[in-house]
TIVO-2410 file (N, C-alpha, C; in nm, 3 decimals):
# residues 119
REC num residu      c1      c2      c3 atome chaine
REC   1      Q   6.550   1.107  -3.975     N      A
REC   1      Q   6.528   1.255  -3.930    CA      A
REC   1      Q   6.626   1.361  -4.059     C      A
REC   2      V   6.567   1.446  -4.102     N      A
REC   2      V   6.627   1.522  -4.214    CA      A
REC   2      V   6.675   1.671  -4.130     C      A
REC   3      Q   6.805   1.674  -4.174     N      A
REC   3      Q   6.842   1.806  -4.114    CA      A
REC   3      Q   6.891   1.894  -4.249     C      A
REC   4      L   6.865   2.029  -4.226     N      A
REC   4      L   6.915   2.138  -4.326    CA      A
REC   4      L   7.003   2.221  -4.240     C      A
REC   5      V   7.125   2.255  -4.279     N      A
REC   5      V   7.221   2.341  -4.216    CA      A
REC   5      V   7.283   2.446  -4.329     C      A
REC   6      E   7.255   2.574  -4.285     N      A
REC   6      E   7.300   2.674  -4.362    CA      A
REC   6      E   7.424   2.722  -4.325     C      A
REC   7      S   7.523   2.790  -4.404     N      A
REC   7      S   7.627   2.846  -4.385    CA      A
REC   7      S   7.634   2.962  -4.481     C      A
REC   8      G   7.746   3.079  -4.423     N      A
REC   8      G   7.768   3.164  -4.523    CA      A
REC   8      G   7.702   3.315  -4.517     C      A
REC   9      G   7.634   3.324  -4.387     N      A
REC   9      G   7.580   3.462  -4.389    CA      A
REC   9      G   7.673   3.524  -4.323     C      A
REC  10      G   7.675   3.681  -4.293     N      A
REC  10      G   7.756   3.759  -4.235    CA      A
REC  10      G   7.704   3.916  -4.266     C      A
REC  11      L   7.797   3.997  -4.214     N      A
REC  11      L   7.810   4.110  -4.243    CA      A
REC  11      L   7.871   4.194  -4.359     C      A
REC  12      V   7.802   4.244  -4.447     N      A
REC  12      V   7.871   4.311  -4.564    CA      A
REC  12      V   7.815   4.429  -4.609     C      A
REC  13      Q   7.883   4.536  -4.684     N      A
REC  13      Q   7.869   4.642  -4.691    CA      A
REC  13      Q   7.785   4.636  -4.829     C      A
REC  14      A   7.707   4.767  -4.844     N      A
REC  14      A   7.621   4.774  -4.943    CA      A
REC  14      A   7.683   4.753  -5.069     C      A
REC  15      G   7.617   4.670  -5.174     N      A
REC  15      G   7.707   4.644  -5.311    CA      A
REC  15      G   7.812   4.551  -5.296     C      A
REC  16      G   7.788   4.476  -5.183     N      A
REC  16      G   7.895   4.354  -5.175    CA      A
REC  16      G   7.821   4.224  -5.208     C      A
REC  17      S   7.892   4.119  -5.182     N      A
REC  17      S   7.824   3.980  -5.216    CA      A
REC  17      S   7.856   3.896  -5.106     C      A
REC  18      L   7.745   3.781  -5.126     N      A
REC  18      L   7.782   3.658  -5.013    CA      A
REC  18      L   7.725   3.560  -5.082     C      A
REC  19      R   7.752   3.426  -5.045     N      A
REC  19      R   7.714   3.306  -5.095    CA      A
REC  19      R   7.669   3.219  -4.961     C      A
REC  20      L   7.534   3.190  -4.990     N      A
REC  20      L   7.493   3.102  -4.881    CA      A
REC  20      L   7.501   2.976  -4.918     C      A
REC  21      S   7.503   2.865  -4.832     N      A
REC  21      S   7.514   2.736  -4.877    CA      A
REC  21      S   7.409   2.680  -4.782     C      A
REC  22      C   7.349   2.547  -4.808     N      A
REC  22      C   7.273   2.463  -4.735    CA      A
REC  22      C   7.311   2.322  -4.749     C      A
REC  23      A   7.331   2.236  -4.658     N      A
REC  23      A   7.349   2.107  -4.689    CA      A
REC  23      A   7.231   2.028  -4.636     C      A
REC  24      A   7.159   1.924  -4.705     N      A
REC  24      A   7.089   1.835  -4.646    CA      A
REC  24      A   7.146   1.709  -4.597     C      A
REC  25      S   7.113   1.640  -4.486     N      A
REC  25      S   7.162   1.523  -4.440    CA      A
REC  25      S   7.052   1.440  -4.361     C      A
REC  26      G   7.058   1.307  -4.349     N      A
REC  26      G   6.972   1.238  -4.295    CA      A
REC  26      G   6.943   1.113  -4.405     C      A
REC  27      I   6.819   1.027  -4.380     N      A
REC  27      I   6.803   0.927  -4.478    CA      A
REC  27      I   6.709   0.994  -4.572     C      A
REC  28      I   6.765   1.005  -4.712     N      A
REC  28      I   6.694   1.099  -4.815    CA      A
REC  28      I   6.675   0.996  -4.927     C      A
REC  29      F   6.542   0.967  -4.979     N      A
REC  29      F   6.544   0.921  -5.096    CA      A
REC  29      F   6.550   1.006  -5.213     C      A
REC  30      S   6.513   1.150  -5.206     N      A
REC  30      S   6.509   1.220  -5.324    CA      A
REC  30      S   6.475   1.366  -5.238     C      A
REC  31      I   6.530   1.478  -5.328     N      A
REC  31      I   6.481   1.631  -5.285    CA      A
REC  31      I   6.428   1.667  -5.388     C      A
REC  32      N   6.308   1.701  -5.357     N      A
REC  32      N   6.248   1.789  -5.505    CA      A
REC  32      N   6.260   1.941  -5.485     C      A
REC  33      D   6.174   2.033  -5.468     N      A
REC  33      D   6.220   2.166  -5.460    CA      A
REC  33      D   6.302   2.206  -5.352     C      A
REC  34      M   6.389   2.274  -5.377     N      A
REC  34      M   6.473   2.366  -5.267    CA      A
REC  34      M   6.440   2.502  -5.277     C      A
REC  35      G   6.469   2.560  -5.186     N      A
REC  35      G   6.452   2.724  -5.169    CA      A
REC  35      G   6.517   2.777  -5.078     C      A
REC  36      W   6.522   2.920  -5.087     N      A
REC  36      W   6.559   3.020  -4.983    CA      A
REC  36      W   6.452   3.119  -4.965     C      A
REC  37      Y   6.432   3.124  -4.826     N      A
REC  37      Y   6.320   3.240  -4.763    CA      A
REC  37      Y   6.404   3.324  -4.685     C      A
REC  38      R   6.350   3.443  -4.676     N      A
REC  38      R   6.399   3.542  -4.554    CA      A
REC  38      R   6.298   3.606  -4.475     C      A
REC  39      Q   6.354   3.638  -4.356     N      A
REC  39      Q   6.243   3.711  -4.263    CA      A
REC  39      Q   6.323   3.811  -4.179     C      A
REC  40      A   6.289   3.947  -4.214     N      A
REC  40      A   6.330   4.079  -4.171    CA      A
REC  40      A   6.262   4.115  -4.039     C      A
REC  41      P   6.326   4.162  -3.954     N      A
REC  41      P   6.248   4.202  -3.831    CA      A
REC  41      P   6.099   4.276  -3.837     C      A
REC  42      G   6.017   4.211  -3.796     N      A
REC  42      G   5.900   4.266  -3.793    CA      A
REC  42      G   5.822   4.247  -3.918     C      A
REC  43      K   5.863   4.158  -3.995     N      A
REC  43      K   5.807   4.114  -4.117    CA      A
REC  43      K   5.772   3.951  -4.154     C      A
REC  44      Q   5.684   3.920  -4.217     N      A
REC  44      Q   5.675   3.791  -4.246    CA      A
REC  44      Q   5.773   3.735  -4.352     C      A
REC  45      R   5.796   3.586  -4.310     N      A
REC  45      R   5.889   3.518  -4.386    CA      A
REC  45      R   5.841   3.527  -4.568     C      A
REC  46      E   5.949   3.562  -4.646     N      A
REC  46      E   5.906   3.558  -4.774    CA      A
REC  46      E   6.008   3.457  -4.862     C      A
REC  47      L   5.943   3.433  -4.977     N      A
REC  47      L   6.026   3.368  -5.086    CA      A
REC  47      L   6.131   3.455  -5.127     C      A
REC  48      V   6.259   3.400  -5.150     N      A
REC  48      V   6.384   3.479  -5.205    CA      A
REC  48      V   6.362   3.394  -5.351     C      A
REC  49      A   6.412   3.267  -5.362     N      A
REC  49      A   6.436   3.191  -5.484    CA      A
REC  49      A   6.387   3.057  -5.436     C      A
REC  50      R   6.365   2.974  -5.566     N      A
REC  50      R   6.353   2.837  -5.544    CA      A
REC  50      R   6.389   2.737  -5.674     C      A
REC  51      I   6.430   2.639  -5.649     N      A
REC  51      I   6.500   2.557  -5.777    CA      A
REC  51      I   6.424   2.426  -5.778     C      A
REC  52      T   6.389   2.370  -5.876     N      A
REC  52      T   6.317   2.245  -5.875    CA      A
REC  52      T   6.450   2.133  -5.895     C      A
REC  53      S   6.409   2.012  -5.898     N      A
REC  53      S   6.504   1.898  -5.888    CA      A
REC  53      S   6.568   1.915  -6.058     C      A
REC  54      A   6.481   1.976  -6.158     N      A
REC  54      A   6.535   1.983  -6.281    CA      A
REC  54      A   6.615   2.121  -6.305     C      A
REC  55      A   6.632   2.187  -6.200     N      A
REC  55      A   6.694   2.317  -6.204    CA      A
REC  55      A   6.607   2.427  -6.277     C      A
REC  56      G   6.476   2.395  -6.261     N      A
REC  56      G   6.383   2.526  -6.307    CA      A
REC  56      G   6.411   2.636  -6.186     C      A
REC  57      T   6.396   2.772  -6.203     N      A
REC  57      T   6.416   2.847  -6.078    CA      A
REC  57      T   6.290   2.953  -6.087     C      A
REC  58      N   6.270   2.998  -5.990     N      A
REC  58      N   6.188   3.114  -5.971    CA      A
REC  58      N   6.247   3.209  -5.858     C      A
REC  59      Y   6.229   3.354  -5.880     N      A
REC  59      Y   6.289   3.440  -5.793    CA      A
REC  59      Y   6.166   3.548  -5.737     C      A
REC  60      A   6.193   3.606  -5.635     N      A
REC  60      A   6.112   3.729  -5.599    CA      A
REC  60      A   6.161   3.879  -5.670     C      A
REC  61      D   6.069   3.914  -5.723     N      A
REC  61      D   6.115   4.046  -5.820    CA      A
REC  61      D   6.221   4.127  -5.762     C      A
REC  62      S   6.209   4.144  -5.600     N      A
REC  62      S   6.302   4.239  -5.556    CA      A
REC  62      S   6.461   4.178  -5.555     C      A
REC  63      V   6.486   4.052  -5.585     N      A
REC  63      V   6.614   3.990  -5.615    CA      A
REC  63      V   6.648   3.932  -5.748     C      A
REC  64      K   6.550   3.976  -5.849     N      A
REC  64      K   6.586   3.907  -5.985    CA      A
REC  64      K   6.714   3.988  -6.054     C      A
REC  65      G   6.806   3.945  -6.105     N      A
REC  65      G   6.919   4.006  -6.167    CA      A
REC  65      G   7.039   3.999  -6.072     C      A
REC  66      R   6.995   4.009  -5.922     N      A
REC  66      R   7.116   4.030  -5.854    CA      A
REC  66      R   7.138   3.899  -5.767     C      A
REC  67      F   7.050   3.794  -5.748     N      A
REC  67      F   7.056   3.677  -5.661    CA      A
REC  67      F   7.041   3.551  -5.789     C      A
REC  68      T   7.136   3.453  -5.740     N      A
REC  68      T   7.119   3.327  -5.840    CA      A
REC  68      T   7.124   3.215  -5.741     C      A
REC  69      I   7.004   3.121  -5.767     N      A
REC  69      I   6.999   2.999  -5.687    CA      A
REC  69      I   7.052   2.889  -5.775     C      A
REC  70      S   7.128   2.789  -5.705     N      A
REC  70      S   7.194   2.682  -5.782    CA      A
REC  70      S   7.174   2.553  -5.689     C      A
REC  71      R   7.193   2.447  -5.739     N      A
REC  71      R   7.185   2.303  -5.632    CA      A
REC  71      R   7.291   2.228  -5.696     C      A
REC  72      D   7.320   2.125  -5.601     N      A
REC  72      D   7.434   2.041  -5.634    CA      A
REC  72      D   7.350   1.901  -5.592     C      A
REC  73      N   7.275   1.810  -5.662     N      A
REC  73      N   7.199   1.714  -5.632    CA      A
REC  73      N   7.291   1.591  -5.558     C      A
REC  74      A   7.401   1.570  -5.632     N      A
REC  74      A   7.489   1.450  -5.575    CA      A
REC  74      A   7.518   1.513  -5.404     C      A
REC  75      K   7.549   1.619  -5.394     N      A
REC  75      K   7.574   1.663  -5.257    CA      A
REC  75      K   7.461   1.699  -5.170     C      A
REC  76      K   7.357   1.697  -5.222     N      A
REC  76      K   7.231   1.766  -5.135    CA      A
REC  76      K   7.258   1.895  -5.079     C      A
REC  77      R   7.313   1.975  -5.178     N      A
REC  77      R   7.326   2.111  -5.135    CA      A
REC  77      R   7.255   2.203  -5.242     C      A
REC  78      V   7.198   2.305  -5.150     N      A
REC  78      V   7.175   2.424  -5.243    CA      A
REC  78      V   7.239   2.560  -5.223     C      A
REC  79      Y   7.251   2.638  -5.285     N      A
REC  79      Y   7.325   2.766  -5.277    CA      A
REC  79      Y   7.251   2.889  -5.331     C      A
REC  80      L   7.305   3.001  -5.278     N      A
REC  80      L   7.213   3.131  -5.324    CA      A
REC  80      L   7.348   3.219  -5.328     C      A
REC  81      Q   7.386   3.275  -5.426     N      A
REC  81      Q   7.493   3.376  -5.468    CA      A
REC  81      Q   7.410   3.497  -5.477     C      A
REC  82      M   7.445   3.599  -5.373     N      A
REC  82      M   7.384   3.723  -5.363    CA      A
REC  82      M   7.486   3.843  -5.399     C      A
REC  83      N   7.441   3.916  -5.517     N      A
REC  83      N   7.538   4.034  -5.561    CA      A
REC  83      N   7.467   4.160  -5.554     C      A
REC  84      S   7.541   4.260  -5.530     N      A
REC  84      S   7.491   4.410  -5.521    CA      A
REC  84      S   7.396   4.398  -5.394     C      A
REC  85      L   7.437   4.355  -5.292     N      A
REC  85      L   7.323   4.357  -5.174    CA      A
REC  85      L   7.310   4.499  -5.133     C      A
REC  86      K   7.165   4.493  -5.094     N      A
REC  86      K   7.130   4.629  -5.041    CA      A
REC  86      K   7.080   4.598  -4.893     C      A
REC  87      P   7.071   4.730  -4.817     N      A
REC  87      P   7.028   4.724  -4.665    CA      A
REC  87      P   6.894   4.644  -4.649     C      A
REC  88      E   6.822   4.669  -4.764     N      A
REC  88      E   6.681   4.599  -4.747    CA      A
REC  88      E   6.700   4.464  -4.783     C      A
REC  89      D   6.801   4.387  -4.802     N      A
REC  89      D   6.817   4.238  -4.793    CA      A
REC  89      D   6.867   4.193  -4.672     C      A
REC  90      T   6.868   4.295  -4.568     N      A
REC  90      T   6.905   4.245  -4.430    CA      A
REC  90      T   6.776   4.131  -4.362     C      A
REC  91      A   6.839   4.004  -4.339     N      A
REC  91      A   6.717   3.948  -4.280    CA      A
REC  91      A   6.788   3.802  -4.239     C      A
REC  92      V   6.708   3.728  -4.180     N      A
REC  92      V   6.750   3.593  -4.162    CA      A
REC  92      V   6.703   3.487  -4.283     C      A
REC  93      Y   6.807   3.407  -4.319     N      A
REC  93      Y   6.781   3.356  -4.440    CA      A
REC  93      Y   6.787   3.208  -4.398     C      A
REC  94      Y   6.655   3.147  -4.462     N      A
REC  94      Y   6.605   3.014  -4.411    CA      A
REC  94      Y   6.604   2.928  -4.550     C      A
REC  95      C   6.696   2.796  -4.536     N      A
REC  95      C   6.671   2.699  -4.644    CA      A
REC  95      C   6.557   2.638  -4.607     C      A
REC  96      N   6.505   2.569  -4.731     N      A
REC  96      N   6.380   2.493  -4.722    CA      A
REC  96      N   6.395   2.396  -4.839     C      A
REC  97      A   6.349   2.277  -4.821     N      A
REC  97      A   6.364   2.177  -4.914    CA      A
REC  97      A   6.244   2.055  -4.900     C      A
REC  98      L   6.192   2.021  -5.004     N      A
REC  98      L   6.099   1.919  -5.017    CA      A
REC  98      L   6.145   1.764  -5.020     C      A
REC  99      V   6.155   1.697  -4.925     N      A
REC  99      V   6.220   1.577  -4.926    CA      A
REC  99      V   6.145   1.450  -4.902     C      A
REC 100      L   6.186   1.351  -4.970     N      A
REC 100      L   6.117   1.206  -4.965    CA      A
REC 100      L   6.222   1.135  -4.886     C      A
REC 101      T   6.171   1.088  -4.757     N      A
REC 101      T   6.204   0.998  -4.663    CA      A
REC 101      T   6.128   0.848  -4.662     C      A
REC 102      T   6.189   0.773  -4.572     N      A
REC 102      T   6.126   0.640  -4.555    CA      A
REC 102      T   5.972   0.686  -4.482     C      A
REC 103      I   5.943   0.790  -4.438     N      A
REC 103      I   5.810   0.792  -4.374    CA      A
REC 103      I   5.719   0.900  -4.453     C      A
REC 104      G   5.788   0.903  -4.574     N      A
REC 104      G   5.703   1.009  -4.660    CA      A
REC 104      G   5.763   1.112  -4.699     C      A
REC 105      R   5.678   1.211  -4.798     N      A
REC 105      R   5.742   1.323  -4.813    CA      A
REC 105      R   5.707   1.447  -4.708     C      A
REC 106      G   5.827   1.528  -4.688     N      A
REC 106      G   5.800   1.611  -4.565    CA      A
REC 106      G   5.878   1.768  -4.618     C      A
REC 107      D   5.815   1.858  -4.560     N      A
REC 107      D   5.875   1.995  -4.617    CA      A
REC 107      D   5.980   2.037  -4.481     C      A
REC 108      Y   6.096   2.071  -4.500     N      A
REC 108      Y   6.190   2.075  -4.395    CA      A
REC 108      Y   6.253   2.213  -4.431     C      A
REC 109      W   6.302   2.272  -4.284     N      A
REC 109      W   6.354   2.387  -4.272    CA      A
REC 109      W   6.519   2.403  -4.213     C      A
REC 110      G   6.582   2.486  -4.226     N      A
REC 110      G   6.703   2.501  -4.168    CA      A
REC 110      G   6.683   2.596  -4.059     C      A
REC 111      Q   6.769   2.613  -3.976     N      A
REC 111      Q   6.790   2.718  -3.857    CA      A
REC 111      Q   6.792   2.860  -3.881     C      A
REC 112      G   6.845   2.882  -4.006     N      A
REC 112      G   6.865   3.020  -4.051    CA      A
REC 112      G   7.008   3.074  -4.030     C      A
REC 113      T   7.022   3.176  -4.124     N      A
REC 113      T   7.161   3.243  -4.097    CA      A
REC 113      T   7.147   3.378  -4.156     C      A
REC 114      Q   7.199   3.475  -4.050     N      A
REC 114      Q   7.183   3.604  -4.063    CA      A
REC 114      Q   7.261   3.683  -4.173     C      A
REC 115      V   7.204   3.764  -4.232     N      A
REC 115      V   7.256   3.861  -4.329    CA      A
REC 115      V   7.233   3.977  -4.320     C      A
REC 116      T   7.349   4.069  -4.287     N      A
REC 116      T   7.315   4.217  -4.239    CA      A
REC 116      T   7.393   4.275  -4.346     C      A
REC 117      V   7.330   4.386  -4.409     N      A
REC 117      V   7.392   4.465  -4.522    CA      A
REC 117      V   7.407   4.612  -4.455     C      A
REC 118      S   7.510   4.664  -4.456     N      A
REC 118      S   7.525   4.802  -4.399    CA      A
REC 118      S   7.533   4.905  -4.506     C      A
REC 119      S   7.468   5.039  -4.475     N      A
REC 119      S   7.475   5.100  -4.590    CA      A
REC 119      S   7.571   5.198  -4.581     C      A
***
């Protein structure tokens, strides 16, 4: 069983910063892509940023230049540094990972962490 646990969400004023962290645990052979997604009220879940095992990254256009995704493979963690936050960044942020375990490769999600940006 693989678990992803996010932390670091909260309430921040526009222009502020937050750093999200996600830790993977369980019987894990390897982790391929990791990423962050978000879902605002009444909207579909959308990609924020993804990072490959070789540290290749891609970002949603709306966060380019403001957010940075990184990972620590030894610690099985992925991070999202969010700067210059805007009210439209308000959402529940979910960690995602493609994980190879004893039963094969699976797509796993965290429980989500709330980010609220006030104007």
